[in-house]
N, C-alpha and C positions, 0 to 999 in steps of 0.2 A: 076666412073663417074668422067671426070672434069671438067667442068664451070667455064671459064672463059670470061674473055674479054680486050683488049688494049684499059688501057687508058690513057692519060698523066699523072705523078702524081703533086699531091700539094705539098708547097712548105710552109713551117712554120722559121723562124723570133728569134735564138735563141742571147742570146753575150748584149750586150747592148751597146751606142750609138758606143764608143771609137771602141769596137773589135765587129760588125758586125756578124753572119755566117750564113745564108742563108744553111735551109736545104731539102733537098727530101724526099718525107716519101709515103708507099706505105702499104695503108692498110688492112689485107683479115678478110675472113669467114671461117669459116671451118665451114661445114651442114652434117650430114650424113641425107639417109629420107624427105626431105625435114626441118628438124628441126637445126636448130642452134649448133654446140660445141661451141664453140670459136673462139674469137677475136685477130689478131693477127697487130701487124703495125711495121714496118724500118723505121727509117732513116734512110740517109746515105745520101752524096756528088757525083758525078761526075753520070758513066751511072752503077754500081754496086757497091752494099755492103758489101761494105768491110769489116766492123763495127771498123779503124783503125782510123774514122774518127772521134774527138773529135768532142763529145756529141751525137756521132750517135752513130747507133743496134741499135737493139731491144728497139720499149717504148710501156708504157703501154698504153691502151685502157678502160676506164671509163667508163657503162653505169649506165642509168638513168632509174626510173621509166614512161611508157609510161603517153606520158604528162609534163609531169615534166618544160623537155627548155624549154615547150613555153609556158607553162605560166609566167616565168622570165626574156621576151623580150615583 
């Protein structure tokens, strides 16, 4: 069973003021029997991920203990 919904990609800006680069990203969550197994993220430009964009490709996804982020806001 595959559950997915269409949503527009988010954007992240990398580089510096002299050479800014805007990359789209998508975040995927892989689950089995209601349990999250892992996350993945991709950074890209254009319509598809081609892994040739400088700075693009797979990106790390970091998690924090529940409630941790809220205490730092």
